N, C-alpha and C positions, 0 to 999 in steps of 0.2 A: 096573616100580613100583616104590617105592624104601621099605624096613623098616622098619617101625621099630626095630630091634636098628642100622639104620645109623642114623636120626637121635639115637638115643640113643648111638653112639658120636662119631658129628659134635658134638652138645653137648657133650661130655665134651672133645673133643680142641682143639675152637674158639677157650674160655675161657685153656689149654697154652699157645696160638699165640699168642695173644692177650698173654698177660702172657709168653712170652720176648725175644716185638718191641716188650714197652715197657722189659722191664727192657733189654734188649739198648745200647737206645737210647740212656736211665738213664745205662750205665756207660759208655759210648761217648760223647757226647758234655755230659752234664751233670756226672760224675767223671772225665770223659778219662782213662780207662783200657783200655788198650793190647795190654793180653800176653795172647794167645790164652789159653790155660791157667788164667790167674784167667780170665776172660771166662766160660768152659766152668763154671768151678767154681759161679760166683754165680749160673749160670744152672742147673746139676741143685740148691743150693743150693733157689732161689727156686720152682723146679718141686717139692722137697724140701717145702717149706711149702704151699704151694699144692695136692696131693696131701694133707698131714698136714690142710687146714681142709678141706678136702674130704670127706674117707672121718667126722672128728669132725661134721660139718654139722652148724656154726658158720653159726649167721643172715647172712642178705643184705636187705637193706631190700624185699625183696621177698614177702618171707614171716619177717617178723615175729609168731610164734605164744609170748608167753609165760608161761613155765611153770614156775613155781616145782619143781620135785621135784625134793630132794638127798638127799644118804647121805652120811653121817656117819661113822658107822659102819664101822670100817677093813675088807671081807674076809667082807663080814653075805652076801650072795648068792653066797658060795661056799659052795657043801655041803662040809662032808664027804664025804672016802673017793673021790669023781667025778671021774675026772680027765680030763671031757670040762668042767667045771664051771672047768678051770684052761686052759682058750684063750682068755677073754679074758681074764683078766690078763697074759699070754706074749703076745698080738696089743699091748698096749698097752705090753709095754718094747721089743719089739720097734721100735713103728712110731718110737719114740725115738733107735734105735740111730743112725739116721744124723747127728744132730741130732749129736750128741756127740763124731764123728769129723767133720761138716764144720768145726763151730766152729772147734779148734784147728789146723786144716790150712789156714784163709782168713784165722781171723783170730789174732796174737800171744800179745794179754791174755785165751786162752779153751785155751793152751797149762799154766794153772795148774786144779788139777781141781774148783777150788771154782765159782768162776767159771761154767765146763763144764753143770755139776749147777743152779746157781742160774737159770743162761740156761732151762736145759731145765723145773727148777721154773716155773721162771716164767710160760714161754711159757703150760706145762700151766696152770697156775692159768687162767689168761687166753681158755683155750679151755673153760673148765672155766668159768668167768663168761657169758660166749658163753653156752652153752648154759644160762640160765638163760632166754634168747626165744627158742628153738624149742623142736621137741618130744626135745629129748636129758635124759636125767637127768644133773643135774650131781655124779658121784662120785667120795668119794679114794677111789678106788680107781683112779683112772685118774691125778686127780695123785702117786697112790706111783709106779705101775709103769710115769708115763713119770719122773717123771722118774730111776727105778734107770738106766729105758732109756740116758737120759742120759749116767749113769756108768759104764754096759757100753760103751755106743759113747768113750766116752772110754782108760776101758781098752782096747780095740781097738786106736785112734789109735798111744797109748804104745807097745804094745806094736808096729803093726805098724812103727812109727817109728824103734823100737830095733833089731829085726832089720834092716829096710831104708836105715839111716839116710839118713830124709829128709829134707833141708835142707832149712827151717821159710821156707812161706812168708814174701812181707811183708802190713804189714795192707792192705786191702782200704778202700778210700777209706768204701763206705758202707756202716755198721758191719749188725749181723742184727740190731740192733732195726729199724732205716730200714725194713731190705727185710723184716722182717715187717709192718711198720705198711701200705708200699706192695701187699704182699699182698693182707693182708687188706681194703686199701678197695678195690682190685678186687674182690676176692669179692665186698666191701658191695654197691658203689654200682654194676658195669659188669655182671658180671658174669653175674648173674642174669638183665639185660634180651638176652643173646644164647643163645638158648634159640627149640627153630621150633616151641612149639606155642602 
């Protein structure tokens, strides 16, 4: 007898495996990417995007539930003086730190701080707007903290690249926006049907 926990693990793992295979095939055949390190980093980027979309609760075609709950007052839900109340903003910052590292590592044009921060803010804004169509609250705090996370990630990239004298990687053929779109479309149309329930 297989436990419910095993089914949940398979439901989380199956879309990730499908995503890695689809991305790998596209990188190899459609975008003619042959360098192993580049392919690996692009796969990490795609899995990061999948993880962000999963954690943030982006809706899928199977579970569209319009809910126009919006919080436009910054940090209104963080009570003063309670250390535990800072956990959510900190987690939102940490969530986008990898984005701030991976963008300049993979694409030359994101070695400029404002582009990385703008992409992080834009991705966060897209996620927040998509949350209007599921059970999540669209929150200005999330947008601000995610954008700050991209900035922190960029700062860590700069610090690490200066200390380790990293040679910039050449630009990858699929840009980050195209990869975001690919992950979003798979998440919206395909992954809801890869369940065992």
